C-alpha positions as CSV (number, residue, x, y, z in Angstrom):
1,M,19.4,-84.6,134.2
2,S,15.7,-83.7,134.4
3,E,14.1,-80.9,132.4
4,L,13.7,-78.8,135.5
5,E,17.4,-79.4,136.5
6,M,18.4,-78.3,133.0
7,A,16.3,-75.2,133.1
8,A,17.8,-74.3,136.5
9,S,21.3,-74.8,135.1
10,N,20.5,-72.6,132.1
11,V,19.2,-69.8,134.4
12,K,22.3,-70.1,136.6
13,K,24.6,-69.8,133.5
14,A,22.7,-66.9,132.1
15,F,23.0,-64.9,135.3
16,K,26.7,-65.7,135.7
17,I,27.4,-64.5,132.2
18,A,25.3,-61.4,132.7
19,L,27.1,-60.5,136.0
20,V,30.5,-60.9,134.3
21,N,29.4,-58.8,131.3
22,Q,28.1,-56.1,133.6
23,D,31.2,-56.3,135.9
24,M,28.9,-56.8,138.8
25,S,29.0,-59.0,141.9
26,Q,26.1,-60.8,143.5
27,Q,26.6,-58.6,146.5
28,E,26.2,-55.5,144.4
29,L,23.1,-57.0,142.7
30,A,21.7,-57.8,146.2
31,K,22.0,-54.1,147.2
32,L,20.2,-53.0,144.0
33,L,17.5,-55.6,144.8
34,N,17.3,-54.6,148.4
35,T,17.8,-58.2,149.6
36,T,20.6,-60.3,151.0
37,P,23.4,-61.8,149.0
38,A,22.4,-65.3,150.3
39,Q,18.9,-64.8,148.9
40,V,20.3,-63.6,145.5
41,S,22.6,-66.6,145.4
42,R,19.7,-69.0,146.0
43,A,17.5,-67.3,143.4
44,L,20.3,-67.1,140.8
45,A,21.0,-70.8,141.4
46,G,17.6,-71.5,139.8
47,N,15.4,-72.1,142.9
48,T,11.7,-71.9,142.1
49,T,10.0,-70.5,145.2
50,P,7.8,-67.5,144.5
51,K,10.3,-65.1,146.2
52,D,13.2,-66.6,144.2
53,I,11.3,-66.2,140.9
54,A,10.5,-62.5,141.8
55,I,14.2,-61.9,142.5
56,Q,15.1,-63.7,139.2
57,K,12.8,-61.4,137.2
58,A,14.0,-58.2,138.9
59,A,17.7,-59.3,138.4
60,A,17.0,-60.1,134.8
61,K,15.6,-56.6,134.3
62,I,18.6,-55.0,136.0
63,L,21.1,-57.1,134.0
64,Q,19.1,-56.7,130.8
65,I,18.7,-60.4,130.0
66,Q,15.8,-62.7,129.3
67,I,15.3,-65.8,131.3
């Protein structure tokens, strides 16, 4: 596994744990972020497009985690 793949995997795990801890679904997070559940899913999977990174940062702030 490459370094980038490992980083994406760590991001994905961090968001999954945070969502469980906050008792929140990706659909609920999408509503808070004013975006689609599909876009949130791609972003939380560790995609690295500028839009995905912006969603990751906003989601991390809502979920009170550091990525």
